[in-house]
N, C-alpha and C positions, 0 to 999 in steps of 0.2 A: 770661237769656242772659249769657255772660261779656262783660266789657268788654275791648276790644282796640283797638290802633291799627294802621293800615295804612301800609306803606311800600313804594312802588314801587321795583323794582330792575331792572337789565338782564336780559333774557331772559324778560320778562313774568311773573316770579314776584312774588307778593304775599306779604310776610312779615308774620306776625301775632305779636304779643307779648302774652301773657296775664299778668295780675298774679301768677299762680302761679309765674312765672319759669322754668319748665321747658320753655318752648315756643320757645326760640331754635333756629333751624335754617337750613339753606341748601340750595341745589339741588345738593348733592354727589351723586356717583355711588356707589351701594351695590349689592352683589349680593344681591337678595332673591328670586331665582328659586326656586320650589319651596316657599316658605313658605306654609302654609295658614292664613290668617287671623291668623297671628302670635300664637297663644295663649301661646306660651312665650317670646316675644321681649320683651326689656327695653325696646327702643325700636321703636315702630311708626311707620312713615312713610306718610302718606296724602296723595295728590295730588288736588287738586280742579280739574277742567277746567271753566271757565265758557265756554259757547258764546256769547260776547258780552262785555259788560263789566258789572261789578257796579254801579257808580255809575248811579243812575237806573233800575235794573232790580230792582224789589222782589222778584220771584221768585228772582233769583240772590242778592240780599241775604239772603233767608230761607235759601237753601241754605247760604251761608257761615255764618250764625248757628247753624243746626242742627248743622253739622259741628263748629264750634268748641265748642258746648255739650257734645256727646258726648265730644269729646277731653278737655275739662276734667274731665268726670266720671271718666274712666279714668286721668287723669294723677295719679300718686302717687309716693311716695318710692322705690319699687322699679321703677317703670315710667313711661316717658314716651311721649307720643303727639305726633308732629310733623305739622303741617299745612302744606302748600304749596299756595297757590291761584294758578292760572295763568289769565289772561284770554285767550280765544282770538280775540276780536274778532268783528266782524259778517260777515266774509267766510267763508261756509260752506265754500268750496273749500279753505280752509287748515286746517280743523279736523282732517282725517284726518292730515295731516303732523304737526301739533302733538301730537295724542294718541299717534301712533306714536313721536315723539321721547320722550315721557314714558315709554312702555312700554320703549323701547329703552335708556333710561338705567339701568334696573334699580334705580331709587331708591325705588320705592314698593311697600309691601305691598299697597296698594289704590289704585285710581284711581276717583274719584267724579265723576259728571257728571249733567246733567239736560237732556234735549231729546228730542223724538220721533225725531229723525234720528240720534241718537248710537248706538243699538243696531246699526243697519246698518253704521256705520263701525267699531264695536268688533268686530263679528263677524269681519271680515277680519284685524284687528290681532291678535286673540287667537290666531289660527292661527299667526302669525309669532312670537308671544311667549307660549308656553303656560304660562309660570310667572307671568304677570301676571293679577291678579284685578281685577274691575270691579264697582262698585255704580252702577247707572244708574236715575235717577228719571225719571218722565214719559215712559216708553218701554217697549217689550216685546221680549224675546228669550228664547225657551224652549230648554231642552235643552243649553245651553253650560255645561259644568262649571266654568268660570272666571268666569261672568257671572251676576249677580242683577239683575233688573229689577223696578221697581215702577211700575205705571201707575195713574193716577187714573181714577175713573169719571167721565169727562167727559161722558158722556151725561146723568148726573144734573146735573152742573154746568151744561150747556147748556140742559137742560130747565127748570131753575129760572129761568135768565135769560130764556128764551122765554116762560115763563108770566107773569113780571113785565112783560115788554115788551107782551104782549097785554092784560094787565089795565089798564095805564096807557093804552094806545091805546083800549081800550073806553070808558074814562072820559073821555078828552079828545080823541079823534080820530074820524075818519069812515071812513077807508080801512082795510080789513082787510089791512094789510100792515105788516111790521116790517122793519128793515134790519140787515144784518150787514156790517161793513167789516173785512176781514182783511188782514194784511200780504201773505200769500202763500197759495197753495193747497198743502196737504200732506195725506197720508192721514188723519191724525186730524181735521183740519179738514173735509175732504170727506166722510169716512165716519162721523164721530161727532158733532162739534160742530155742524155745519150741520144735519144731520137732527135732532139732539136739540133744537136751538133751535126748529126748525119744529114738532117734536112738542109742545113745551111750549106754544107759541102756539096750536096747533090744539086743544089740550085746552080752552082757554078758548072758542074758537070754531073749528070745523073749516074755516071759510072763509079762515082766515089763510094768507098767503103770505110768503115771505122774499125780499127783494130783496138779493142777495149781490153785493158789489163787492170788488175786489182792488186794493190800493195798488201792489204790486209789490216792496216792500221794507219794512223795519221802522223807517224813520226819516223818510220824506217827509211831513211834516205838511201842507205845502201841497197835495199831491195828495189826501191824506185829506180836507182841507177841501173841495176841489172835489167829491169823491164825496159828501160829506155834504150839500152844497148841492143836488146833483142829486137825492138821495133825498128831501130835504125838499120840493123843488119838485114832486116826484111824489106827495106826500101822506103820506110816512112821517113819523111823529111820535116814534118811539122806535127807537133804534139800539143794537146791541151792537157794541163795537169791540174787536178783538184785533189790534192793529197796532204794538205797542211804542211807540217814540217818536212815531210818526205819530198816535197816539191824541190828542195835543194838538190837532191840527187838527180832529178829530171833535168833541171836547168844546167847544172855543171856538166853532165854527160852530153847533153845536146850541144853545149858550147864547144866541147872538145871535138865534136864530129861535124861541126858546121851545120847542125840541124837547128830548127827553130821551135820556139815555144809560144803558145798563146796562153796568157795569164787569165785568171778568173777571180772575180769578186773585187779585186783592188787593182790600182795602177802598179804594174810590175815592170815598166820599161827600164827603170834604173837598177833593177836587180842584176841584170846582165845585158847591157846595151848591145844591140845587134843580134842577140839571141832571142830575147823576148820581143816579138814583132807585133803583138796585139794584146790589148787589155780590155776584157769585157767585164764591166764592173757593176757592183751594187752600191748605192749610196745609203748604207745602213745608218750613218750618223743622222742624215736627214729624216729617215723613217723613225728612228728613235725619238728625235727631237719633236717631230710633228705629232706623233701619236701620244707621247706623254703630255705634250702641250694640250691636246684635246682632252685627255683625262683630267688634267689640272684645271681645265676650263669647264669641266662637267659635260663634255659633248662626245666622249668616246662611246661608240655604239656597241656596247657589250652584246654578245650573242651573234655577232656578224663575223664573216670572214671575207676580207677585202683583198683584191689582187691589184697590184700596181706595177707598171712597166715603164717603157721608154718615155711615153708621152706624159707620164705622171712625174718624171724626174727621178725615179728610183732606180732605173736600169739604164746603162749607157755603154758606149764603146769610146774609149779615150782617144781622141783624134788630135787634140791640141798640144800634146806633150812634144817638146822639141826633139827628144830622142826618137820618137815615132816618125817625125817628119824627116829626120836626118838619116835614119837607118832603113826605112821602108820605101821602096820604089814609088815614085809619084803615080804611076799608072795603077798600082795596086791600091794606093790610098784613095785615089779618085773613084775606083770601082766600089771600094768599101763605103765611102761616103755616099755614093749614089744609092746603095742598098739601104743605108740607115735613113736617108731622106725619104725613101719609100715608106718606111715604118712610121716616121714622124707625120707624113702627109696622110696616112691611112690607105695608101695604095697597096701596101703589103700589111696584112693583118695576121698576127700570130697569137691567137687567143690561148 
């Protein structure tokens, strides 16, 4: 990945400076309407909308890294690629206005973002600004000629997490129940992640149930700790947490009670070794790099919605981390590996 520094400026723009020296840019207004992918443009401007903040958000850190790496690859003596990264903050009610402002500025050949809620927001915005193109990760919108979406196979991701949670419970617990603490309820959580997590656990033993709890936001670690305590008192010994900053409350509370946690989206073993016993991950840096590279090469298929999973390299379960090998029993690791091998071979298909 390229090395770069971050400088905050007014207007929520993050400026990135690469060592290649051709990446100095500003939030200036340019008329880019009607330019398709910018194949013939000497200067390509890409706006990245972060639905949150980058610091402390590994998924968005990976998004920024992937975008910058693709831009550096295409930056050369006859062509420059400019990247502007804008943090939208945690107030979801403000995201639409901020993305609308980006599109209305006419400053970007492409706007990149990542969140399951963004496609719905962009659908309306694209009607108002038909010359604006969008690349959206972790979401789905089909048929819009100005929008490309990539969705991860989170059924696979949740299934691997549920399988690990049940294996650990079988070895060290008595109650056929695992926990899932989420920041909020949203369609992907309700319709894909929660059922996929249960499906993985029930593959180990069909008697398993999932105790599902909601924090109500992405930052309240104290509330997450209370929910974790309640689950542990009820007999749950392994929990999956998908609650952003509130995950801290889950992990710390679980560690104090010798309960275990399965991490989601990024490698979490070093967060609390011995407590985090599984990491079901997304490679968002690879997704951002690959899809922006397609755009800059003129081959990104706008109007389509693609889904990528384990066998595409975008979804995985981290098995090679030394902490995982040292803190999780060999028998459990072998069973987990055998299940993942079935996905890779096609013997187990989770569409």
